[in-house]
DOKERO-714091 format. One record per residue (C-alpha): residue number from 1; residue in three letters; x, y, z. Coordinates in Angstrom, 3 decimals, always signed. Example, Ala and Ser with C-alpha at 12.3 -4.5 7.8 and 13.67 -1.06 7.14 Angstrom:
% DOKERO-714091
REC   nr  rest        c1        c2        c3
REC    1   ALA   +12.300    -4.500    +7.800
REC    2   SER   +13.670    -1.060    +7.140
***
This chain:
% DOKERO-714091
REC   nr  rest        c1        c2        c3
REC    1   MET   +16.444   +12.157   +26.918
REC    2   LYS   +15.761    +8.570   +25.930
REC    3   THR   +14.424    +6.159   +28.492
REC    4   PRO   +17.032    +3.464   +29.172
REC    5   GLY   +16.129    +0.206   +27.495
REC    6   VAL   +13.630    +1.696   +25.000
REC    7   SER   +15.022    +2.645   +21.604
REC    8   ALA   +11.867    +2.298   +19.491
REC    9   VAL    +8.103    +1.968   +19.906
REC   10   HIS    +5.757    -0.008   +17.668
REC   11   ILE    +2.120    +1.115   +17.963
REC   12   VAL    -0.609    -1.287   +16.853
REC   13   TRP    -3.928    +0.429   +16.237
REC   14   PHE    -6.760    -2.048   +16.824
REC   15   ARG   -10.126    -1.452   +15.147
REC   16   ASP   -12.628    -4.175   +14.173
REC   17   ASP    -9.974    -6.845   +14.726
REC   18   LEU   -10.085    -7.665   +18.423
REC   19   ARG    -7.821   -10.721   +18.440
REC   20   ILE    -4.167   -11.697   +18.667
REC   21   ALA    -4.041   -14.687   +16.257
REC   22   ASP    -3.929   -13.978   +12.513
REC   23   HIS    -3.597   -10.274   +13.220
REC   24   PRO    -1.178    -9.147   +10.489
REC   25   ALA    -0.516    -5.739   +12.027
REC   26   LEU    +0.229    -7.123   +15.500
REC   27   PHE    +2.276    -9.963   +14.041
REC   28   ALA    +4.420    -7.587   +11.970
REC   29   ALA    +4.937    -5.219   +14.885
REC   30   MET    +6.080    -7.919   +17.296
REC   31   GLU    +8.037   -10.077   +14.856
REC   32   SER   +10.194    -7.067   +14.053
REC   33   ASN   +10.842    -6.349   +17.715
REC   34   ASP   +14.529    -5.933   +18.411
REC   35   THR   +16.121    -5.474   +21.795
REC   36   GLY   +14.891    -2.159   +23.092
REC   37   THR   +11.699    -2.128   +21.019
REC   38   LEU    +8.419    -1.755   +22.886
REC   39   THR    +5.065    -2.712   +21.306
REC   40   VAL    +2.022    -0.782   +22.509
REC   41   ALA    -1.614    -1.322   +21.434
REC   42   VAL    -4.139    +1.506   +20.993
REC   43   TYR    -7.897    +1.458   +20.517
REC   44   VAL    -9.832    +4.615   +19.616
REC   45   HIS   -13.604    +4.681   +20.085
REC   46   ASP   -14.381    +7.107   +17.268
REC   47   GLU   -17.997    +8.085   +16.771
REC   48   VAL   -17.369   +11.722   +15.851
REC   49   SER   -15.374   +11.523   +12.623
REC   50   GLU   -17.425   +12.395    +9.566
REC   51   HIS   -19.204    +9.519    +7.798
REC   52   ILE   -18.317    +6.978   +10.503
REC   53   ARG   -21.543    +5.453   +11.771
REC   54   PRO   -22.046    +5.398   +15.555
REC   55   LEU   -22.573    +1.932   +16.997
REC   56   GLY   -25.964    +0.601   +17.974
REC   57   SER   -26.798    -0.348   +21.556
REC   58   ALA   -26.136    -4.075   +21.233
REC   59   ALA   -22.853    -3.463   +19.416
REC   60   ARG   -21.705    -1.072   +22.153
REC   61   TRP   -22.335    -3.779   +24.743
REC   62   TRP   -20.305    -6.267   +22.714
REC   63   LEU   -17.428    -3.826   +22.218
REC   64   HIS   -17.214    -3.197   +25.966
REC   65   HIS   -16.706    -6.866   +26.756
REC   66   GLY   -14.591    -7.548   +23.678
REC   67   LEU   -12.106    -4.890   +24.716
REC   68   ARG   -11.896    -6.384   +28.202
REC   69   GLU   -10.776    -9.726   +26.836
REC   70   LEU    -8.436    -8.143   +24.289
REC   71   ARG    -6.684    -6.258   +27.076
REC   72   ALA    -6.202    -9.501   +29.010
REC   73   GLN    -4.850   -11.321   +25.948
REC   74   LEU    -2.453    -8.519   +25.083
REC   75   SER    -1.296    -8.429   +28.691
REC   76   GLU    -0.153   -12.047   +28.333
REC   77   LEU    +2.034   -10.856   +25.443
REC   78   GLY    +3.373    -8.026   +27.601
REC   79   VAL    +1.592    -5.469   +25.404
REC   80   PRO    -0.275    -2.623   +27.137
REC   81   LEU    -3.578    -1.445   +25.615
REC   82   LEU    -4.263    +2.289   +25.686
REC   83   LEU    -7.861    +3.407   +25.219
REC   84   HIS    -8.953    +6.725   +23.741
REC   85   GLN   -12.330    +8.149   +22.792
REC   86   GLY   -12.871   +10.809   +20.140
REC   87   SER   -11.682   +11.614   +16.651
REC   88   ALA    -8.969    +9.223   +15.503
REC   89   LEU    -7.537   +12.080   +13.436
REC   90   LEU    -6.671   +13.729   +16.749
REC   91   LYS    -6.258   +10.796   +19.140
REC   92   ILE    -3.781    +8.710   +17.118
REC   93   PRO    -1.270   +11.578   +16.548
REC   94   THR    -1.683   +12.521   +20.216
REC   95   ALA    -0.954    +8.952   +21.323
REC   96   VAL    +2.113    +8.808   +19.065
REC   97   GLU    +3.416   +12.115   +20.393
REC   98   GLU    +2.820   +11.140   +24.037
REC   99   LEU    +4.750    +7.904   +23.567
REC  100   ARG    +7.538    +9.753   +21.786
REC  101   GLN    +7.883   +12.222   +24.633
REC  102   ARG    +7.468    +9.574   +27.343
REC  103   PHE   +10.475    +7.618   +26.077
REC  104   GLY   +12.474   +10.529   +24.669
REC  105   LEU   +12.420    +9.277   +21.076
REC  106   ASN   +12.578   +10.892   +17.677
REC  107   PRO    +9.581   +10.589   +15.296
REC  108   GLU   +11.484    +8.102   +13.154
REC  109   ASP   +11.872    +5.838   +16.182
REC  110   LEU    +8.125    +5.162   +16.184
REC  111   SER    +6.123    +2.957   +13.821
REC  112   VAL    +2.336    +2.603   +13.520
REC  113   TYR    +0.651    -0.586   +12.297
REC  114   TRP    -2.973    -1.294   +11.437
REC  115   ASN    -5.203    -3.622    +9.433
REC  116   ARG    -7.045    -1.835    +6.661
REC  117   ARG   -10.686    -0.684    +6.789
REC  118   TYR   -12.988    -0.290    +3.795
REC  119   GLY   -15.848    +2.037    +4.747
REC  120   GLY   -15.788    +5.452    +3.081
REC  121   GLY   -15.338    +7.527    +6.230
REC  122   GLU   -12.800    +5.112    +7.689
REC  123   ARG   -10.703    +5.179    +4.518
REC  124   VAL   -10.585    +8.981    +4.581
REC  125   VAL    -9.431    +8.942    +8.204
REC  126   ASP    -6.785    +6.284    +7.572
REC  127   ALA    -5.408    +7.968    +4.457
REC  128   SER    -5.193   +11.316    +6.234
REC  129   LEU    -3.437    +9.800    +9.236
REC  130   MET    -1.002    +7.889    +7.089
REC  131   ALA    -0.032   +11.032    +5.196
REC  132   PHE    +0.275   +13.119    +8.384
REC  133   LEU    +2.344   +10.609   +10.365
REC  134   ARG    +4.676    +9.867    +7.482
REC  135   ALA    +5.227   +13.593    +7.020
REC  136   GLN    +6.362   +13.690   +10.657
REC  137   GLY    +8.885   +10.954    +9.963
REC  138   THR    +6.916    +8.111   +11.568
REC  139   THR    +6.670    +4.820    +9.691
REC  140   VAL    +3.121    +3.632    +8.934
REC  141   SER    +2.328    +0.119    +7.703
REC  142   SER    -1.128    -1.241    +6.816
REC  143   PHE    -2.198    -4.821    +6.152
REC  144   SER    -5.050    -6.938    +4.841
REC  145   GLY    -6.646    -8.556    +7.867
REC  146   THR   -10.447    -8.299    +7.840
REC  147   LEU   -11.606    -9.862    +4.550
REC  148   LEU   -10.711   -12.875    +2.446
REC  149   HIS    -9.914   -10.588    -0.467
REC  150   GLU    -9.655    -6.832    -0.560
REC  151   PRO   -12.409    -5.137    -2.596
REC  152   TRP   -10.210    -4.013    -5.467
REC  153   THR    -8.851    -7.521    -6.068
REC  154   VAL   -12.173    -9.078    -7.149
REC  155   GLN   -13.517    -7.113   -10.109
REC  156   THR   -14.739    -7.677   -13.642
REC  157   GLN   -12.376    -7.711   -16.600
REC  158   GLU   -13.345    -4.068   -17.122
REC  159   ARG   -12.136    -3.344   -13.562
REC  160   ARG   -15.659    -2.694   -12.328
REC  161   PRO   -17.281    -4.049    -9.155
REC  162   TYR   -19.575    -7.029    -9.480
REC  163   LYS   -23.282    -6.519    -8.804
REC  164   VAL   -24.187   -10.210    -9.062
REC  165   PHE   -22.876   -12.681    -6.521
REC  166   THR   -22.224   -15.834    -8.580
REC  167   PRO   -19.661   -14.234   -10.927
REC  168   PHE   -18.137   -12.500    -7.891
REC  169   TYR   -17.865   -15.849    -6.151
REC  170   ASN   -16.289   -17.493    -9.213
REC  171   ALA   -13.797   -14.662    -9.646
REC  172   ALA   -12.864   -14.770    -5.959
REC  173   GLN   -11.809   -18.407    -6.305
REC  174   LEU    -9.069   -17.283    -8.717
REC  175   VAL    -7.520   -14.770    -6.288
REC  176   PRO    -4.811   -16.249    -4.048
REC  177   LEU    -5.625   -16.271    -0.356
REC  178   ARG    -3.037   -15.128    +2.150
REC  179   PRO    -2.170   -17.755    +4.788
REC  180   ALA    -3.412   -17.292    +8.338
REC  181   LEU    -0.774   -16.153   +10.806
REC  182   PRO    -0.233   -17.533   +14.316
REC  183   ALA    -0.388   -15.385   +17.403
REC  184   PRO    +2.930   -13.659   +18.126
REC  185   SER    +5.297   -16.091   +19.809
REC  186   ASN    +7.794   -13.617   +21.184
REC  187   ALA    +5.967   -12.046   +24.120
REC  188   GLN    +7.812    -9.031   +25.426
REC  189   PRO    +8.628    -8.846   +29.132
REC  190   PRO    +6.132    -6.802   +31.150
REC  191   HIS    +7.383    -3.235   +31.176
REC  192   LEU    +7.461    -1.472   +34.487
REC  193   LEU    +7.728    +1.835   +32.668
REC  194   GLN    +4.758    +4.123   +33.132
REC  195   MET    +2.572    +4.399   +30.042
REC  196   PRO    +0.836    +7.604   +28.991
REC  197   ALA    -2.551    +7.824   +30.638
REC  198   GLY    -5.323    +6.266   +28.604
REC  199   GLU    -9.014    +6.369   +29.352
REC  200   GLU   -11.003    +3.962   +31.497
REC  201   LEU   -13.261    +1.594   +29.574
REC  202   ASP   -16.020    +1.833   +32.177
REC  203   GLY   -16.144    +5.577   +31.627
REC  204   TRP   -17.270    +5.174   +28.033
REC  205   GLY   -20.767    +4.049   +28.973
REC  206   LEU   -20.828    +1.263   +26.378
REC  207   ALA   -22.516    -1.218   +28.709
REC  208   PRO   -25.617    -0.326   +30.770
REC  209   ASP   -25.107    +0.301   +34.471
REC  210   SER   -27.630    -2.387   +35.360
REC  211   GLN   -28.353    -5.779   +33.828
REC  212   ASP   -31.713    -4.674   +32.348
REC  213   TRP   -31.878    -5.316   +28.593
REC  214   SER   -28.295    -6.581   +28.341
REC  215   ALA   -28.940    -9.608   +30.574
REC  216   GLY   -30.259   -11.556   +27.590
REC  217   LEU   -27.175   -10.713   +25.565
REC  218   ALA   -24.895   -11.853   +28.375
REC  219   ALA   -26.820   -15.116   +28.678
REC  220   ALA   -26.518   -15.809   +24.949
REC  221   TRP   -22.970   -14.648   +24.191
REC  222   THR   -19.439   -14.409   +25.522
REC  223   PRO   -17.596   -11.794   +23.454
REC  224   GLY   -13.947   -12.379   +22.690
REC  225   GLU   -11.459   -14.509   +20.822
REC  226   THR   -11.530   -17.431   +23.272
REC  227   ALA   -15.280   -18.011   +22.942
REC  228   ALA   -15.079   -17.495   +19.175
REC  229   ARG   -12.467   -20.229   +18.831
REC  230   GLU   -14.618   -22.573   +20.899
REC  231   ARG   -17.620   -21.881   +18.683
REC  232   LEU   -15.554   -22.485   +15.555
REC  233   GLY   -14.446   -25.826   +16.963
REC  234   MET   -18.063   -26.765   +17.615
REC  235   VAL   -19.015   -25.745   +14.066
REC  236   LEU   -16.257   -27.913   +12.614
REC  237   GLN   -17.226   -30.939   +14.711
REC  238   GLU   -21.012   -30.746   +14.831
REC  239   VAL   -22.596   -28.085   +12.614
REC  240   ALA   -20.795   -28.433    +9.290
REC  241   ALA   -21.923   -32.008    +8.609
REC  242   ASP   -25.616   -31.072    +8.775
REC  243   TYR   -25.335   -27.427    +7.749
REC  244   GLN   -27.130   -27.809    +4.437
REC  245   HIS   -30.210   -29.079    +6.288
REC  246   GLY   -29.866   -27.260    +9.587
REC  247   ARG   -29.094   -23.771    +8.277
REC  248   ASP   -32.766   -23.160    +7.437
REC  249   ARG   -34.202   -24.615   +10.649
REC  250   PRO   -34.420   -21.846   +13.256
REC  251   GLY   -35.584   -24.322   +15.894
REC  252   ILE   -32.187   -26.067   +16.041
REC  253   ASP   -28.578   -24.949   +16.416
REC  254   GLY   -27.818   -25.486   +12.754
REC  255   THR   -26.012   -22.302   +11.709
REC  256   SER   -22.424   -21.304   +12.404
REC  257   LYS   -23.318   -18.314   +14.620
REC  258   LEU   -19.889   -16.952   +13.775
REC  259   SER   -21.188   -13.617   +12.477
REC  260   PRO   -20.434   -11.678   +15.699
REC  261   ALA   -16.925   -13.153   +15.844
REC  262   LEU   -16.303   -12.085   +12.248
REC  263   ARG   -17.882    -8.668   +12.701
REC  264   TRP   -15.641    -7.865   +15.685
REC  265   GLY   -12.610    -9.659   +14.322
REC  266   HIS   -12.319   -12.215   +17.115
REC  267   LEU   -11.754   -14.573   +14.187
REC  268   SER   -10.487   -13.614   +10.766
REC  269   PRO   -12.319   -14.948    +7.703
REC  270   VAL    -9.034   -16.524    +6.599
REC  271   GLN    -8.868   -18.552    +9.822
REC  272   VAL   -12.435   -19.773    +9.319
REC  273   TRP   -11.846   -20.501    +5.622
REC  274   GLU    -8.746   -22.576    +6.306
REC  275   ALA   -10.424   -24.517    +9.114
REC  276   LEU   -13.483   -25.301    +6.983
REC  277   GLY   -11.316   -26.223    +4.010
REC  278   ALA    -9.432   -28.706    +6.148
REC  279   VAL   -12.693   -30.296    +7.301
REC  280   ALA   -13.969   -30.533    +3.723
REC  281   ALA   -10.736   -32.229    +2.650
REC  282   ARG   -10.663   -34.882    +5.365
REC  283   ASN   -14.352   -35.534    +6.037
REC  284   PRO   -16.498   -36.200    +2.942
REC  285   GLU   -19.676   -36.239    +5.031
REC  286   ALA   -19.074   -32.664    +6.169
REC  287   ALA   -17.583   -31.364    +2.910
REC  288   GLU   -20.813   -30.023    +1.409
REC  289   GLY   -21.782   -28.161    +4.556
REC  290   ALA   -18.270   -26.798    +5.088
REC  291   ARG   -18.159   -25.456    +1.549
REC  292   ALA   -21.594   -23.872    +2.008
REC  293   ILE   -20.332   -21.962    +5.049
REC  294   MET   -17.257   -20.950    +3.065
REC  295   ARG   -19.590   -19.544    +0.420
REC  296   GLN   -21.134   -17.350    +3.125
REC  297   LEU   -17.685   -15.923    +3.822
REC  298   VAL   -17.477   -14.888    +0.174
REC  299   TRP   -20.933   -13.318    +0.450
REC  300   ARG   -19.546   -11.247    +3.322
REC  301   ASP   -16.741   -10.084    +1.025
REC  302   PHE   -19.380    -9.300    -1.617
REC  303   CYS   -21.190    -7.022    +0.848
REC  304   TRP   -17.963    -5.232    +1.719
REC  305   SER   -17.175    -4.796    -1.957
REC  306   GLN   -20.492    -2.978    -2.276
REC  307   LEU   -19.722    -0.648    +0.635
REC  308   TYR   -16.229    +0.030    -0.674
REC  309   HIS   -17.489    +1.040    -4.115
REC  310   TRP   -20.748    +2.657    -2.895
REC  311   PRO   -19.930    +4.257    +0.494
REC  312   ASP   -23.504    +5.500    +1.017
REC  313   LEU   -24.869    +1.933    +0.906
REC  314   ALA   -26.802    +2.393    +4.172
REC  315   ALA   -28.565    +5.533    +2.946
REC  316   ALA   -29.097    +5.192    -0.805
REC  317   ASN   -30.637    +2.579    -3.069
REC  318   LEU   -27.957    +0.796    -5.020
REC  319   ARG   -30.383    +0.669    -7.950
REC  320   PRO   -31.408    +4.314    -8.503
REC  321   GLU   -34.666    +3.353   -10.218
REC  322   PHE   -35.983    +2.698    -6.703
REC  323   ASN   -35.443    +6.297    -5.593
REC  324   ASP   -39.061    +7.108    -6.393
REC  325   PHE   -40.483    +3.890    -4.975
REC  326   ASP   -43.335    +4.827    -2.667
REC  327   TRP   -42.178    +3.189    +0.547
REC  328   ALA   -43.640    +4.536    +3.774
REC  329   TRP   -41.598    +5.899    +6.678
REC  330   PRO   -42.234    +5.851   +10.431
REC  331   THR   -42.458    +9.416   +11.714
REC  332   GLU   -39.357    +9.072   +13.884
REC  333   LEU   -37.246    +8.105   +10.871
REC  334   LEU   -38.600   +10.496    +8.244
REC  335   PRO   -35.615   +11.680    +6.180
REC  336   VAL   -34.997   +15.338    +5.484
REC  337   PRO   -35.566   +16.029    +1.768
REC  338   THR   -32.497   +17.147    -0.150
REC  339   GLY   -33.480   +18.285    -3.618
REC  340   GLY   -36.093   +16.139    -5.321
REC  341   ARG   -38.846   +14.184    -3.633
REC  342   VAL   -37.728   +11.315    -1.415
REC  343   ALA   -40.323    +8.572    -1.017
REC  344   GLY   -42.168    +8.942    +2.265
REC  345   THR   -41.195   +12.518    +3.049
REC  346   GLN   -44.554   +13.856    +1.953
REC  347   ALA   -46.362   +12.121    +4.816
REC  348   ALA   -47.878   +14.301    +7.496
REC  349   GLY   -46.980   +14.101   +11.160
REC  350   SER   -48.084   +11.372   +13.541
REC  351   SER   -51.482   +13.087   +13.995
REC  352   ASP   -52.355   +12.113   +10.425
REC  353   PRO   -54.363    +8.831   +10.544
REC  354   ALA   -52.447    +7.282    +7.653
REC  355   GLN   -49.107    +8.153    +9.215
REC  356   GLY   -50.312    +6.908   +12.552
REC  357   GLN   -51.115    +3.556   +10.971
REC  358   ILE   -47.607    +3.373    +9.512
REC  359   ASN   -46.132    +4.121   +12.926
REC  360   ALA   -48.287    +1.446   +14.542
REC  361   LEU   -47.268    -1.161   +11.961
REC  362   TYR   -43.583    -0.361   +12.432
REC  363   ASP   -43.906    -0.531   +16.212
REC  364   ALA   -45.684    -3.887   +15.983
REC  365   TRP   -42.941    -5.207   +13.715
REC  366   CYS   -40.119    -3.978   +15.964
REC  367   HIS   -41.594    -5.573   +19.067
REC  368   GLY   -42.750    -8.852   +17.558
REC  369   GLU   -46.465    -8.154   +17.641
REC  370   THR   -47.438    -8.617   +13.985
REC  371   GLY   -49.591   -11.703   +14.487
REC  372   PHE   -47.303   -13.826   +12.305
REC  373   SER   -45.643   -16.263   +14.677
REC  374   LEU   -42.398   -16.786   +12.757
REC  375   VAL   -41.853   -13.044   +12.335
REC  376   ASP   -42.727   -12.322   +15.955
REC  377   ALA   -40.428   -15.090   +17.173
REC  378   GLY   -37.585   -13.664   +15.096
REC  379   MET   -38.063   -10.135   +16.365
REC  380   ARG   -38.256   -11.357   +19.961
REC  381   GLU   -35.154   -13.476   +19.524
REC  382   LEU   -33.445   -10.334   +18.281
REC  383   TRP   -34.585    -8.295   +21.270
REC  384   GLN   -33.671   -10.962   +23.796
REC  385   THR   -30.338   -12.160   +22.398
REC  386   GLY   -29.079    -9.527   +19.952
REC  387   TRP   -29.129   -12.053   +17.119
REC  388   MET   -31.649   -13.587   +14.742
REC  389   HIS   -31.613   -16.754   +12.673
REC  390   ASN   -30.906   -15.976    +9.015
REC  391   ARG   -34.128   -17.572    +7.736
REC  392   ALA   -36.085   -15.416   +10.184
REC  393   ARG   -34.114   -12.341    +9.105
REC  394   MET   -35.209   -12.795    +5.501
REC  395   VAL   -38.837   -13.399    +6.430
REC  396   THR   -39.071   -10.476    +8.868
REC  397   ALA   -37.391    -8.124    +6.404
REC  398   SER   -39.686    -9.205    +3.573
REC  399   LEU   -42.780    -8.630    +5.696
REC  400   LEU   -41.699    -5.102    +6.642
REC  401   VAL   -40.692    -3.976    +3.163
REC  402   LYS   -43.098    -5.823    +0.888
REC  403   ASN   -46.202    -6.509    +2.971
REC  404   LEU   -46.174    -3.497    +5.285
REC  405   GLY   -44.674    -1.237    +2.609
REC  406   ILE   -42.177    +0.399    +4.989
REC  407   HIS   -38.786    +1.569    +3.746
REC  408   TRP   -35.918    -0.878    +4.094
REC  409   ARG   -33.873    +1.808    +5.831
REC  410   ALA   -36.296    +1.742    +8.779
REC  411   GLY   -35.703    -1.988    +9.205
REC  412   GLU   -31.978    -1.614    +8.687
REC  413   ALA   -31.870    +1.044   +11.421
REC  414   TRP   -33.644    -1.265   +13.900
REC  415   PHE   -31.280    -4.129   +13.115
REC  416   TRP   -28.314    -1.773   +13.414
REC  417   ASP   -29.329    -0.877   +16.957
REC  418   THR   -30.270    -4.361   +18.169
REC  419   LEU   -27.873    -6.817   +16.456
REC  420   VAL   -24.599    -7.743   +18.134
REC  421   ASP   -23.270    -8.580   +14.655
REC  422   ALA   -24.478    -5.318   +13.057
REC  423   ASP   -21.995    -4.916   +10.232
REC  424   ALA   -21.572    -1.669    +8.288
REC  425   ALA   -21.584    -3.569    +4.988
REC  426   SER   -23.635    -6.729    +5.493
REC  427   ASN   -26.531    -5.047    +7.296
REC  428   PRO   -27.490    -2.542    +4.545
REC  429   ALA   -26.448    -4.846    +1.687
REC  430   ASN   -28.696    -7.653    +2.911
REC  431   TRP   -31.602    -5.289    +3.517
REC  432   GLN   -31.248    -3.932    +0.000
REC  433   TRP   -31.108    -7.500    -1.300
REC  434   VAL   -34.455    -8.317    +0.309
REC  435   ALA   -35.988    -4.988    -0.770
REC  436   GLY   -34.977    -5.609    -4.388
REC  437   CYS   -33.020    -2.375    -4.745
REC  438   GLY   -29.534    -3.764    -4.106
REC  439   ALA   -26.895    -5.931    -5.726
REC  440   ASP   -27.922    -9.428    -6.792
REC  441   ALA   -31.346    -8.459    -5.488
REC  442   ALA   -33.952   -11.134    -5.002
REC  443   PRO   -36.482   -11.081    -7.857
REC  444   TYR   -39.107    -8.451    -7.195
REC  445   PHE   -41.822   -11.095    -7.205
REC  446   ARG   -40.215   -12.997    -4.299
REC  447   VAL   -42.306   -12.185    -1.237
REC  448   PHE   -41.683   -14.498    +1.702
REC  449   ASN   -44.976   -15.783    +3.092
REC  450   PRO   -44.393   -16.010    +6.874
REC  451   VAL   -47.123   -18.628    +7.354
REC  452   LEU   -45.782   -20.966    +4.673
REC  453   GLN   -42.199   -20.327    +5.799
REC  454   ALA   -43.124   -21.358    +9.343
REC  455   LYS   -44.753   -24.580    +8.139
REC  456   LYS   -41.756   -25.449    +5.987
REC  457   PHE   -38.847   -24.532    +8.233
REC  458   ASP   -40.287   -24.751   +11.760
REC  459   PRO   -42.929   -27.449   +11.329
REC  460   GLN   -42.923   -28.491   +15.007
REC  461   GLY   -43.081   -24.851   +16.102
REC  462   ARG   -40.001   -25.132   +18.333
REC  463   TYR   -38.657   -21.727   +17.374
REC  464   GLN   -42.066   -20.073   +17.487
REC  465   SER   -42.787   -21.573   +20.913
REC  466   ARG   -39.434   -20.523   +22.302
REC  467   PHE   -39.518   -16.882   +21.254
REC  468   GLY   -43.085   -16.245   +20.210
REC  469   PRO   -45.450   -14.020   +22.219
REC  470   VAL   -47.760   -15.571   +24.771
REC  471   LEU   -50.817   -13.886   +23.291
REC  472   VAL   -52.010   -14.869   +19.830
REC  473   ARG   -52.579   -11.658   +17.930
REC  474   LYS   -54.588   -10.874   +14.856
REC  475   PRO   -52.321   -10.388   +11.806
REC  476   VAL   -51.632    -6.706   +11.180
REC  477   VAL   -51.912    -7.105    +7.406
REC  478   ASP   -53.610    -9.324    +4.877
REC  479   LEU   -50.848   -11.306    +3.192
REC  480   LYS   -52.652   -11.850    -0.101
REC  481   GLU   -53.740    -8.254    -0.581
REC  482   SER   -50.424    -6.748    +0.543
REC  483   ARG   -48.485    -9.108    -1.705
REC  484   ALA   -50.577    -8.043    -4.681
REC  485   SER   -49.993    -4.375    -3.873
REC  486   ALA   -46.257    -4.935    -3.538
REC  487   LEU   -46.027    -6.779    -6.838
REC  488   ALA   -47.960    -3.999    -8.594
REC  489   ALA   -45.594    -1.377    -7.190
REC  490   TYR   -42.510    -3.360    -8.172
REC  491   GLU   -43.921    -3.966   -11.625
REC  492   HIS   -44.396    -0.211   -12.003
REC  493   VAL   -40.716    +0.336   -11.236
REC  494   ARG   -39.722    -2.369   -13.682
REC  495   ARG   -41.807    -0.858   -16.477
REC  496   ALA   -40.603    +2.662   -15.748
REC  497   THR   -37.028    +1.425   -15.945
REC  498   ARG   -37.690    -0.180   -19.305
REC  499   THR   -39.252    +2.966   -20.748
REC  500   GLY   -36.650    +5.257   -19.276
REC  501   ASP   -39.170    +7.205   -17.187
REC  502   THR   -37.218    +6.732   -13.960
REC  503   GLN   -34.612    +9.315   -13.091
REC  504   ARG   -31.121    +7.828   -12.862
***
């Protein structure tokens, strides 16, 4: 028997889009609300579905607090948020069925809305759910809400994905951009009806019980849409005008620092694009900087295009000629060989002196004890705040891969666990870019010298003094010798590719 006053239920499935403004799925669900229609939000913490990567520690902390604010925002719209943990393939149909039974509805009286995802595992889950729910008679609607342009809309004339950024960027300018949507204006009255029981957020264990390592994250960040809007306002007023100069200076607040807000969807890239475009149009002094930040939004799309077309981006070299590159692996991250030789898998255990040296180098890099002050400051900023300045990211990554000779996947794994903005596309794509094995890869001969980089971009040592270690350590590697070794190894790959000796 139907519950009086409820004739239909709209279910909005939130994912990496923890906001209420410019949320196409939420907007569509609530704008189509008729008398008797109830909108309910659902979030599923899914780390068990195949090919969906479990979150790192810093990301779990951010999600915990982001969901808290989302629940409060949705409550102001009269929308309850139900939380579930487990396989979305099971939890979403269960949530739909529980709501159907709770209000005595037929399957066709329920509709499910979501913004599309682009990772390989996520797409499989979403396609399967869409087919299953529609077969039951439930309406399912999906929307573009997490990128400027969806991956299949920016391709070459041959309908292939771009592997070089500049032509991707130029092609993206020709694709119309959807307009940003406001937050829903028609808040529904708070329903006194009892909702199906969801799970308690505190029971998920996303945030540590004590303030140990997460205290630094809490001091540096406030997750949620409100703080993200405030940061965007500050970027528009203060950062954009000097962005071209300040973006490379880690000792000042010269970058947008919007990456966590974009990763978690507290802001949509369309919102940021429109706001920056407006600044560029009305303020000539800030136009160049605003457009440079806008270009970074397109780079983010470029990374997601790579993940969409190459779902194993975090595990496989985009350029297969690097499959036999002799990178080293820390013992704890040694991959299991599948078929042919994988670089690094031939190393002995940690008792082997050579392997022990690799482990020691990786540990020194992770904990900011390399003896190179800019690198160590970057790694300590990462550990303390869950974020690292982009210039420092490039320099630290270059040192690990090209000077220490350790596989980019080891660095990517550390960033994945410690970054609050760890993004399934940008993290591996940018690591592959630095390593030279990815799309639009930096020339193989580009090896960032951390000493020269520090002199150029942190000449007063502000950044190095703020995050650097108290003790001055001896450098763990000779920059000149290690650079020469790296260039010789990269040259070998280049020659092998030319002669066709590399397996493809």
